[in-house]
BAFI-3210 file (N, C-alpha, C; in Angstrom, 3 decimals, decimal comma, padded with zeros to 6 digits):
// residues 99
n [1|2|3|4|5|6|7|8|9|10|11|12|13|14|15|16|17|18|19|20|21|22|23|24|25|26|27|28|29|30|31|32|33|34|35|36|37|38|39|40|41|42|43|44|45|46|47|48|49|50|51|52|53|54|55|56|57|58|59|60|61|62|63|64|65|66|67|68|69|70|71|72|73|74|75|76|77|78|79|80|81|82|83|84|85|86|87|88|89|90|91|92|93|94|95|96|97|98|99]
n.u [000,828|000,471|002,548|001,313|-001,268|-003,826|-004,668|-007,371|-007,745|-006,291|-007,820|-010,197|-009,267|-008,588|-011,118|-012,620|-011,112|-011,426|-014,192|-014,441|-013,081|-014,824|-016,860|-015,896|-013,756|-010,410|-007,351|-005,498|-007,094|-008,924|-007,241|-006,507|-008,991|-009,647|-007,526|-007,934|-010,417|-009,880|-007,990|-009,545|-011,435|-009,729|-008,880|-011,320|-011,780|-009,816|-007,251|-005,017|-002,325|-003,312|-006,491|-008,089|-008,833|-006,686|-007,404|-009,373|-011,566|-013,221|-012,727|-014,709|-017,019|-019,911|-019,865|-021,708|-022,000|-019,724|-017,801|-017,777|-015,233|-013,671|-014,432|-013,398|-010,688|-010,393|-011,067|-008,943|-006,866|-007,547|-007,125|-009,104|-010,433|-011,596|-012,667|-012,782|-014,857|-017,070|-020,173|-021,405|-022,893|-022,052|-019,338|-019,444|-020,506|-018,451|-016,263|-017,145|-017,260|-014,583|-013,331]
n.v [-001,180|002,257|004,835|007,249|006,732|006,867|005,505|004,963|004,741|002,406|000,561|000,699|-000,253|-002,949|-003,867|-003,597|-005,243|-007,744|-008,022|-008,157|-010,534|-012,309|-012,162|-013,650|-012,840|-012,926|-012,987|-011,029|-009,362|-008,481|-006,979|-004,953|-003,699|-002,816|-001,018|000,874|001,836|003,051|004,991|006,511|007,545|009,107|010,937|012,198|013,474|015,339|014,766|014,124|014,889|015,279|016,176|015,208|012,454|010,596|008,616|006,665|005,317|002,179|-000,242|-002,060|-000,865|000,784|003,550|005,574|005,400|006,355|009,076|012,557|013,557|011,215|010,428|012,571|012,155|009,733|010,599|012,321|010,501|009,333|011,429|013,405|016,241|019,314|018,342|019,440|021,224|019,719|018,157|015,509|013,540|014,184|013,610|010,833|010,018|010,934|009,424|006,839|007,018|007,364|005,040]
n.w [000,000|-000,764|000,670|001,275|002,021|004,460|007,737|007,636|004,861|004,373|005,830|004,376|001,919|002,594|003,323|000,923|-000,739|000,544|000,264|-002,541|-003,028|-001,816|-003,597|-005,605|-007,166|-008,508|-006,533|-007,466|-009,082|-007,174|-005,503|-007,283|-007,825|-005,257|-004,711|-006,742|-005,972|-003,458|-004,258|-006,008|-004,234|-002,620|-004,552|-005,176|-002,770|-002,803|-001,917|-003,332|-005,640|-008,257|-009,127|-011,012|-013,133|-015,304|-016,850|-019,209|-018,488|-017,740|-020,167|-020,693|-020,027|-021,160|-023,433|-022,868|-020,153|-019,028|-017,605|-018,627|-018,536|-018,724|-021,266|-022,743|-022,327|-023,682|-026,245|-026,680|-026,834|-029,219|-030,867|-031,558|-032,976|-031,524|-029,182|-026,605|-026,591|-026,964|-026,084|-023,952|-025,449|-028,019|-027,819|-027,439|-029,940|-031,646|-030,772|-031,335|-034,111|-034,738|-033,979]
ca.u [000,000|001,274|002,872|000,441|-002,573|-004,082|-005,162|-008,717|-007,581|-005,855|-008,972|-011,106|-008,623|-008,752|-012,545|-013,016|-010,412|-012,096|-015,505|-014,279|-012,702|-016,050|-017,666|-015,304|-012,664|-009,070|-006,637|-004,899|-008,168|-009,472|-006,292|-006,604|-010,258|-009,553|-006,623|-008,596|-011,486|-009,276|-007,389|-010,639|-011,959|-008,737|-008,911|-012,568|-011,657|-008,762|-006,052|-003,971|-001,872|-004,216|-007,890|-008,788|-008,277|-006,105|-007,877|-010,511|-012,641|-013,164|-013,072|-015,916|-018,157|-020,448|-019,440|-022,722|-021,883|-018,473|-017,900|-017,332|-013,775|-013,134|-014,653|-012,433|-009,387|-010,424|-011,038|-007,575|-006,060|-007,901|-006,785|-010,330|-010,414|-012,756|-013,234|-012,986|-016,122|-018,160|-020,975|-021,231|-023,431|-021,177|-018,106|-019,750|-020,618|-017,139|-015,418|-017,625|-016,869|-013,114|-012,804]
ca.v [000,000|003,476|005,496|008,394|006,298|006,969|004,256|004,766|004,250|001,011|-000,239|000,634|-001,148|-004,331|-004,194|-003,774|-006,431|-008,914|-008,093|-008,623|-011,958|-013,050|-012,173|-014,591|-012,269|-013,448|-012,100|-009,894|-008,464|-007,883|-005,947|-003,843|-003,002|-002,140|000,127|001,884|002,420|003,956|006,128|007,332|008,257|010,121|011,967|012,937|014,294|016,318|014,406|013,717|016,036|015,454|015,996|014,592|011,205|010,638|007,410|006,778|004,460|000,744|-000,498|-002,895|-000,003|001,491|004,941|006,414|005,286|006,989|010,513|013,411|013,619|009,971|010,481|013,518|011,487|008,756|011,381|012,818|009,372|009,111|012,682|013,982|017,708|019,985|017,550|020,231|021,945|018,765|017,635|014,073|012,791|014,447|012,849|009,427|009,860|011,135|008,268|005,694|007,230|007,283|003,697]
ca.w [000,000|-000,845|001,929|001,495|002,491|005,893|008,330|007,103|003,492|004,450|006,254|003,236|000,948|003,058|003,277|-000,478|-001,238|001,118|-000,358|-003,927|-002,965|-001,503|-004,819|-006,533|-007,957|-008,228|-005,597|-008,173|-009,499|-005,950|-005,085|-008,232|-007,601|-003,965|-004,834|-007,567|-005,160|-002,474|-004,959|-006,513|-003,073|-002,259|-005,592|-005,007|-001,560|-003,024|-001,156|-004,265|-006,443|-009,397|-008,750|-012,131|-013,613|-016,636|-017,515|-020,112|-017,995|-017,968|-021,574|-020,769|-019,717|-022,320|-023,506|-022,234|-018,698|-018,596|-017,348|-019,728|-018,436|-019,269|-022,717|-023,317|-022,329|-024,782|-027,482|-026,836|-027,296|-030,622|-031,553|-032,105|-032,894|-030,958|-028,081|-025,392|-026,717|-027,203|-024,985|-023,756|-026,589|-029,165|-027,596|-027,689|-031,398|-032,265|-030,424|-032,117|-035,513|-034,860|-033,659]
c.u [000,879|001,444|001,885|-000,940|-002,667|-004,523|-006,558|-008,656|-007,194|-006,998|-009,969|-010,563|-008,852|-010,208|-012,999|-012,377|-011,099|-013,467|-015,425|-013,888|-013,937|-016,976|-017,067|-014,201|-011,339|-008,368|-006,053|-005,968|-008,780|-008,560|-006,404|-007,868|-010,206|-008,668|-007,261|-009,697|-010,931|-008,701|-008,446|-011,239|-011,020|-008,759|-010,162|-012,509|-010,551|-007,487|-004,934|-003,527|-002,800|-005,637|-008,662|-008,078|-007,663|-006,573|-009,066|-011,626|-012,418|-013,570|-014,313|-017,180|-018,608|-020,036|-020,421|-022,613|-020,603|-018,698|-017,407|-015,805|-013,121|-013,300|-013,675|-011,040|-009,311|-010,346|-009,639|-006,671|-006,315|-007,629|-007,990|-010,298|-011,702|-013,367|-013,535|-014,311|-017,316|-018,896|-020,843|-021,707|-022,563|-019,868|-018,313|-019,802|-019,253|-016,208|-015,837|-017,223|-015,377|-012,576|-012,890]
c.v [001,252|004,147|006,615|007,994|006,436|005,596|003,932|004,206|002,781|000,098|-000,392|-000,329|-002,607|-004,763|-004,473|-005,028|-007,707|-009,122|-008,626|-010,098|-012,815|-013,127|-013,073|-014,036|-012,921|-012,505|-010,861|-008,877|-007,761|-006,766|-004,721|-003,021|-002,214|-000,896|001,236|002,599|003,438|005,185|007,067|008,163|009,387|011,277|012,824|013,873|015,346|016,027|013,881|014,938|016,321|015,196|015,278|013,312|011,404|009,446|007,670|005,834|003,005|000,456|-001,369|-002,097|000,710|002,950|005,857|006,412|005,927|008,471|011,285|013,489|012,366|009,943|011,445|012,907|010,469|009,481|011,940|011,701|009,068|010,347|013,281|015,491|018,241|019,299|018,377|020,990|021,014|018,403|016,124|013,258|012,968|013,678|011,365|009,159|009,957|009,947|007,056|005,815|007,018|005,885|002,768]
c.w [000,000|000,514|002,261|002,020|004,000|006,418|007,802|005,677|003,484|004,880|005,109|002,182|001,338|002,980|001,842|-001,053|-000,747|000,464|-001,788|-003,979|-002,676|-002,707|-005,900|-007,416|-007,577|-007,256|-006,281|-008,570|-008,289|-005,450|-005,987|-007,990|-006,302|-004,054|-005,659|-006,781|-004,176|-003,166|-005,533|-005,380|-002,656|-003,260|-005,444|-003,807|-001,688|-002,258|-002,042|-005,067|-007,623|-008,937|-009,837|-012,532|-014,990|-017,457|-018,407|-019,710|-018,337|-019,407|-021,737|-020,489|-020,980|-022,278|-022,784|-020,706|-018,162|-018,355|-018,567|-019,723|-019,019|-020,788|-023,385|-023,357|-023,457|-026,127|-027,739|-027,350|-028,769|-031,478|-032,275|-031,888|-032,283|-029,749|-026,836|-025,421|-026,871|-025,918|-024,970|-024,970|-027,831|-029,038|-027,906|-029,192|-032,080|-031,989|-031,225|-033,587|-035,732|-034,634|-034,815]
res [m|p|q|a|w|s|d|k|d|e|r|q|y|e|h|v|k|r|s|e|r|q|r|g|r|s|p|a|k|a|k|e|i|a|a|r|t|v|n|s|q|r|r|d|e|g|r|t|p|n|r|t|t|q|g|s|g|n|p|r|t|r|l|e|q|r|t|v|e|q|l|r|n|r|a|a|a|l|d|i|d|g|r|s|r|m|r|k|a|e|l|v|d|a|i|r|s|a|q]
***
């Protein structure tokens, strides 16, 4: 676990990891989900240097279910022009067209 995590973060990590294992996830996948959960919580609370994610969301998640920020990151990876001015539906359409 990263040094910057508080005791509460570590407890949350262990709880989520244990819960994911009970749901049948592999140990590696449970660790990944737990770490992502804690880091997301820390980012939402402003306890990390970057308040925003640089990811483009879970690739198994439908585009409509991702955040605008995740869609913009995906659009940037696809080098879509005008992405910063696009609304969510426009981003979804542009990403689908570019793939």
